[in-house]
N, C-alpha and C positions, 0 to 999 in steps of 0.2 A: 106260923113259921114254915116257910117253903123248904128249908134246908133238908128236912127228912125226906120229902118227896124227891128232891134232886138226888140225894144219896141212894134212895131205892132205885131210881131210874138209872143212875150211873152203874150201880152194882149189877142190876139186871142185864144191861147191855154189855158190860165188860165180861160177865160170866158167859153170856150167850156167844159173844165173839170168840172167846177163848175155847169154849166147848166146840164150836163149829170148826175152827181152824185146827186146833190141836187134836181133837177127836178124829177128824178126817185123816190127818197125817199119821197119828200114832196108832189108831185103832182100825179104821176102815180100810185105808190103803193096804196095810199089810194083810188084813183079812181077805181082801179081794184079790190080792196077788197069789195067794195060796192056790195050788192046783186042787180041784175038787170035782167029784162026780156027784156030789150031794146036792142039797137044796140051793146052795149058792152058785151052782154051775149055770143056772138060768139068769140071764140079764134082768128080767123083770123082778126076780127075787133080790138081786143085788141092789136094784133101784129102790125097792120097797124097804130093804134093810137100811140103806142110806137115808131115806126119807124119815123113817121112824126114829133113827138115831138123832137126826138133826132137828126133828120137830121140837124137841125140848129147848133147843137154842131159840127158836122162833117164839115159843111161849114165854120164856124168861125175859127176852127183850121187850116183847109186847106188854107184858104185865108191868115191868119197870116203867116204861113210857106211859102206860095207862094210869099208874099212880100219880105221876107228875101232871099229866093232862087233866086228870080228874080234879086235882087241887087247883089248877089254873081256872077251871070252869066252875068250881064250887059245887061239884056234883055230889051224889050220895057216896057213902063210904062202902057200898057193896063191892065195888071193884077192888077196893083196897083190902077188904076182908078176903076176897078171892086170891089176891096176890099174896097175902100173908099165908094162907093155906097152902098154896102151890109152892111158894118159896120154902116154907118149913118142911113140907113133905119131901120135896126134892133134896133139900140139904140133909135131912135126916136119912133119907134113903141112900144118898151118896155115902154118908159116913157109915151106915150099917153094912152096905154091900161091900165097900172097900175094907172095912174093919180097921180103918185108921183115919186120922184127920187128913183131909184133902182140901187144898185151897178153894176149889170150886164149891164144895159143900159148905165150907165155913163162910164164904162170901154170900151164898144163898141164904144162910141163916142170918147174916147181917142185913141182907136185903129185906128179910121178913121182919127183923127188929126195926129197921128204918121205916117200913110201911106201918107197923104198929105205932111207932112214935109219931108218925104223920097224923094218925087218927087221934092219938092222945093229946097232942099239942096244938091241934087245929080245930 
């Protein structure tokens, strides 16, 4: 049943896009606008901060798509286990750090569950 692979891919890509756009507008732009003589005063450090913040988005989208492509190609479940691990750790980390439910963390946990269901039902 391909449904769970499609759900994992959709959730991974949606969370990644939301994290990229909303994170940039709500977190990074205000941070970079602040006057500082500290570590963020140097453009390379701002670029590095932006890259490290947005790297998560890339990983979540790639893993979601990898679960789907893996199912299409009949590959091994190793990539799916990796997706389950990263989606779960990211979702739990999000919930623990924010100390409250967050839509992104919940969606990542659902992506992990969909990835696990993809293994169980295929």
